[in-house]
C-alpha positions in Angstrom: 0.1 0.0 -0.1 1.4 3.4 -1.0 2.1 5.7 2.0 2.6 9.7 2.3 6.2 8.8 2.5 5.8 7.2 -1.1 4.3 10.4 -2.3 7.0 12.5 -0.6 9.9 10.6 -2.1 8.6 10.9 -5.5 8.1 14.8 -5.2 11.8 15.0 -4.1 12.7 12.9 -7.1 10.8 15.5 -9.4 12.6 18.3 -7.3 16.0 16.7 -8.2 15.3 16.4 -11.8 14.0 20.2 -11.8 17.4 21.3 -10.3 19.0 19.8 -13.3 16.9 21.8 -15.6 17.3 24.9 -13.4 13.4 25.2 -12.7 12.6 26.2 -9.1 8.8 25.2 -9.5 6.5 22.9 -11.4 2.8 22.8 -12.0 1.3 19.5 -12.5 -2.2 19.4 -14.3 -2.4 15.7 -15.6 -4.6 14.0 -13.1 -2.6 10.6 -13.2 0.5 12.8 -12.5 -1.4 14.6 -9.8 -2.2 11.1 -8.2 1.4 9.8 -8.5 2.8 12.8 -6.6 0.1 13.4 -4.1 -2.2 10.5 -3.5 -5.3 12.5 -4.7 -7.7 10.6 -6.6 -10.4 13.3 -7.3 -11.4 14.2 -10.8 -10.3 17.9 -10.6 -6.9 18.8 -9.2 -3.8 20.4 -9.9 -0.3 20.6 -8.0 2.3 23.3 -7.5 5.7 21.8 -6.4 8.5 23.8 -5.2 11.6 22.7 -3.1 9.8 23.7 -0.1 6.1 23.3 -0.4 3.6 21.3 -2.4 0.2 22.8 -2.9 -2.7 20.8 -4.1 -5.5 22.9 -5.6 -9.1 21.4 -6.1 -12.7 22.3 -5.6 -15.1 22.2 -2.6 -16.5 18.8 -3.7 -13.1 17.4 -2.5 -12.5 19.5 0.8 -12.9 16.4 2.8 -11.4 13.8 0.6 -8.2 15.6 -0.3 -6.7 16.2 3.0 -7.7 12.4 3.7 -5.8 11.2 0.9 -2.8 13.5 0.4 -0.2 15.1 2.7 0.1 18.0 0.5 -1.0 21.5 1.4 -4.7 21.6 0.4 -6.2 24.8 -1.1 -9.7 24.8 -1.8 -9.9 26.9 -4.8 -12.7 29.6 -5.3 -11.2 30.3 -8.7 -10.5 28.3 -11.6 -7.5 25.8 -10.6 -5.1 27.3 -13.0 -6.0 31.0 -11.7 -5.8 29.9 -8.2 -2.4 28.3 -8.7 -1.3 31.6 -10.4 -2.2 33.6 -7.6 0.2 31.4 -5.3 2.9 31.9 -7.7 2.7 35.5 -7.0 2.7 35.0 -3.3 5.8 32.7 -3.7 7.6 35.3 -5.9 8.1 32.6 -8.6 9.7 33.9 -11.7 10.2 30.8 -13.6 7.7 27.8 -13.8 7.9 24.4 -15.4 4.9 22.9 -16.8 3.5 19.9 -18.6 3.4 21.0 -22.1 2.0 18.1 -23.6 -0.6 17.6 -21.0 -2.2 21.0 -20.8 -4.9 22.3 -22.9 -4.7 25.4 -24.9 -7.3 27.3 -22.9 -5.3 26.2 -19.6 -2.1 27.5 -21.1 -3.6 30.7 -22.1 -5.0 31.2 -18.5 -1.7 30.4 -17.0 0.0 32.9 -19.1 -2.7 35.6 -18.5 -2.8 34.9 -14.7 0.6 34.9 -14.2 2.1 37.5 -16.5 5.5 37.9 -14.4 6.3 34.2 -14.7 8.4 32.8 -17.4 7.0 29.3 -18.6 9.2 26.6 -19.5 7.7 23.3 -20.9 9.1 20.1 -19.6 7.6 17.4 -21.5 7.4 13.8 -19.7 9.2 15.2 -16.8 7.2 13.1 -14.4 6.5 10.3 -17.1 10.1 9.4 -17.2 9.8 9.1 -13.4 6.8 6.9 -13.5 8.6 4.3 -15.8 10.4 2.4 -12.9 7.7 1.1 -10.6 8.1 0.5 -6.9 7.4 -2.8 -5.3 4.3 -1.3 -4.1 3.2 -0.6 -7.4 4.2 -3.8 -9.2 2.4 -5.7 -6.2 -0.8 -3.8 -7.3 -0.4 -4.2 -11.0 0.1 -7.9 -10.3 -3.1 -8.1 -8.4 -4.9 -6.5 -11.3 -3.5 -8.8 -13.7 -4.5 -11.7 -11.7 -8.2 -10.4 -11.2 -8.2 -9.6 -15.1 -7.2 -13.2 -15.8 -9.8 -14.7 -13.5 -12.5 -12.6 -14.6 -11.7 -13.7 -18.4 -11.7 -17.3 -17.2 -15.0 -17.1 -15.5 -16.6 -15.2 -18.2 -15.4 -17.8 -20.7 -17.2 -20.5 -18.8 -20.5 -18.7 -19.6 -19.6 -18.5 -23.3 -22.0 -19.9 -25.8 -21.9 -19.7 -29.6 -24.6 -17.1 -30.9 -23.9 -14.8 -28.0 -23.1 -11.1 -29.3 -19.7 -9.4 -28.7 -21.3 -7.0 -26.3 -22.7 -9.6 -24.3 -19.3 -11.3 -23.8 -17.6 -7.9 -23.0 -20.4 -7.3 -20.6 -20.2 -10.6 -18.7 -16.2 -10.0 -18.4 -16.5 -6.5 -17.1 -19.2 -7.9 -14.6 -16.8 -10.7 -13.5 -14.2 -8.0 -12.9 -16.4 -5.8 -10.5 -17.5 -8.7 -8.8 -13.8 -9.7 -7.9 -13.2 -6.2 -6.7 -11.8 -4.2 -9.7 -12.7 -0.4 -9.9 -13.8 -1.2 -13.4 -12.0 -1.7 -16.8 -8.8 0.0 -17.3 -10.1 0.7 -20.9 -13.0 -0.3 -23.0 -12.9 -4.0 -23.4 -12.4 -5.3 -27.0 -14.2 -8.3 -28.0 -14.0 -9.0 -31.7 -15.0 -12.0 -33.7 -14.5 -13.5 -37.3 -13.1 -10.8 -40.0 -13.7 -8.0 -37.2 -10.5 -9.6 -35.3 -8.5 -7.8 -38.1 -9.2 -4.5 -36.3 -6.7 -4.0 -33.5 -9.0 -1.8 -31.6 -12.5 -3.2 -32.5 -15.2 -2.1 -30.2 -17.7 -4.8 -29.3 -20.9 -4.7 -31.4 -24.3 -6.7 -31.4 -22.5 -9.0 -34.1 -23.2 -12.7 -32.9 -20.0 -14.8 -32.5 -20.2 -17.3 -35.0 -18.7 -20.9 -35.2 -15.4 -21.8 -36.7 -14.1 -18.2 -36.4 -11.4 -16.5 -34.5 -12.4 -14.6 -31.2 -10.1 -11.9 -30.0 -10.4 -10.5 -26.3 -8.3 -7.7 -25.0 -9.2 -6.6 -21.7 -7.7 -4.8 -18.6 -8.8 -4.4 -14.7 -8.2 -1.2 -12.8 -7.2 -2.0 -9.2 -6.3 0.9 -6.7 -5.7 3.1 -9.7 -3.4 0.9 -11.5 -4.1 -0.9 -14.9 -3.8 -4.5 -16.1 -3.7 -5.5 -19.9 -3.7 -8.8 -21.8 -5.1 -10.1 -25.0 -6.1 -13.6 -25.8 -7.2 -15.2 -29.1 -9.6 -18.2 -29.3 -11.0 -20.4 -31.7 -14.7 -21.0 -31.8 -15.1 -24.3 -33.1 -12.6 -25.4 -36.0 -10.1 -23.3 -37.7 -8.7 -23.9 -41.1 -4.8 -24.3 -41.4 -4.3 -20.8 -42.4 -5.6 -19.3 -39.2 -3.9 -22.0 -37.1 -0.7 -20.9 -38.8 -1.1 -17.1 -37.9 -1.7 -18.1 -34.2 1.5 -20.2 -34.2 3.4 -17.1 -35.9 2.0 -14.7 -33.2 2.7 -17.0 -30.2 6.5 -17.4 -31.2 6.7 -14.0 -31.9 5.6 -13.0 -28.5 7.8 -15.7 -26.9 10.7 -14.2 -28.7 10.0 -10.8 -27.5 9.6 -12.1 -23.8 12.9 -13.8 -24.2 14.5 -10.6 -25.3 13.3 -8.6 -22.4 15.9 -7.6 -19.9 17.6 -4.7 -18.2 19.8 -2.8 -20.4 18.4 -4.0 -23.7 16.8 -1.3 -26.0 12.9 -1.2 -26.5 13.7 -1.2 -30.3 15.5 -4.6 -29.8 12.7 -6.2 -28.3 10.3 -4.9 -30.9 12.8 -6.3 -33.4 12.9 -9.8 -32.0 9.2 -10.2 -32.5 9.2 -8.7 -36.0 12.3 -11.3 -37.2 10.0 -14.0 -36.2 7.0 -12.7 -38.1 9.3 -11.9 -41.0 10.3 -15.7 -41.0 6.6 -16.5 -41.5 6.1 -14.0 -44.0 3.7 -12.0 -42.0 5.7 -9.2 -40.9 3.7 -6.9 -43.3 0.5 -7.7 -41.4 2.1 -6.6 -37.9 0.7 -3.0 -38.0 1.6 -1.6 -34.6 4.4 -1.6 -32.2 5.1 -4.5 -30.0 3.9 -3.0 -26.5 3.9 -0.2 -24.2 4.5 0.9 -20.6 1.8 0.2 -17.9 0.7 1.7 -14.7 -1.6 4.5 -13.8 -2.4 4.7 -17.3 -2.9 2.0 -19.7 -0.5 3.4 -22.2 2.7 4.7 -20.6 6.5 5.1 -21.4 8.4 3.5 -22.9 6.8 2.2 -26.3 8.3 -1.1 -27.3 8.7 0.2 -30.8 11.2 -0.4 -33.6 12.5 3.3 -33.3 12.5 3.7 -29.4 16.0 3.8 -28.1 15.1 3.7 -24.4 16.9 1.0 -22.4 14.9 -1.2 -20.4 15.5 -0.9 -16.6 14.5 -3.5 -13.9 11.2 -2.4 -12.4 9.6 -1.2 -15.5 6.2 -2.9 -16.3 5.5 -3.4 -20.0 3.1 -5.2 -22.3 4.2 -7.4 -25.1 1.6 -7.9 -27.9 2.6 -8.7 -31.4 -0.3 -9.3 -33.8 -1.1 -9.9 -37.4 -4.1 -8.7 -39.0 -5.6 -9.9 -42.6 -8.9 -8.3 -43.3 -9.8 -11.2 -45.6 -9.3 -13.7 -42.8 -9.1 -12.1 -39.2 -6.4 -11.3 -36.6 -4.3 -12.7 -34.0 -2.9 -11.0 -31.1 -1.4 -12.4 -27.9 -0.5 -9.9 -25.1 1.0 -10.4 -21.5 2.1 -7.9 -18.9 5.6 -8.4 -17.7 8.0 -6.8 -15.3 11.4 -6.4 -16.3 14.3 -7.8 -14.1 17.9 -7.6 -14.0 18.3 -11.1 -15.8 15.2 -11.2 -17.9 11.5 -10.4 -17.2 8.8 -12.0 -15.1 5.5 -12.7 -17.0 2.7 -11.4 -14.6 0.0 -12.7 -16.6 -1.1 -16.2 -15.5 -3.5 -17.2 -18.3 -2.0 -19.8 -20.5 -1.4 -19.1 -24.2 -2.2 -22.4 -25.8 -5.1 -22.0 -28.5 -8.3 -22.7 -26.7 -11.2 -24.0 -28.8 -14.4 -22.7 -27.0 
């Protein structure tokens, strides 16, 4: 369980990074980053951090919740949060402020400039996201719990599967099971696609009836205590022809190669390359149309990307997904995804669900 000490330590890490950039203060506006640094889970918040103070701004709805969750100095704003923060910048006599240039709206940026005309603004993209890449033991334990819950929910839902169910029916069954098991909810909109619709990597479930002798792709994640899990499994509904079975074998071998390549010190591009080489050997690399994976934590997509041009070196404690897939609009698609944590000597696969081709 995360404590006030954890949040204080994270803020100190940010302050150390800011010193290197010669920035005395930082305004945090992205809610996942507010939560990461303060513990506050409300839907409206901003955080002003200096070497001496951490001010959490929110609205009256959270006047009880915010002090309970956070060790920061809570300020209940009478003005819009940006303007309230700007008034404190004047009180603290700040002349330079770092901000999340990738995670602030144009309206918020304009308001910040107008409300604090004497403060020079310096955009620091991904300053907090880089800190979030390596997870603490507590974070890994929470993600592990989310992954396990995710897997159990899918297993339970598939026991109730029957041909002719709609994709929406199955997605709803999975999400119901998640909540019954204790999840806050899904970490993203559950993907259930069948037949040729499996060739759509981010297909939304529809009222399409799941038919026999087709592929069924399920991409699902649970949110537990704010942290996401993510897994994909592709199943056979009845009999599959040799082409679809070969697609499955290619993706499985590709994913296993990516797992084998994952360890501390290896570049993300190298892991991506390991997956692609296997698919190239099957003559299917042209059917792989996305990156091999991504970081995972408070958000479903975090740094680093496991992609062909990503030079970031993996570090022990990073939690990533590995999810190669192939997509042929004439036949369908196959994707297999696990959540793994990087270790010094390799990686630990957190997803307990097996990867053999299951026939429903």
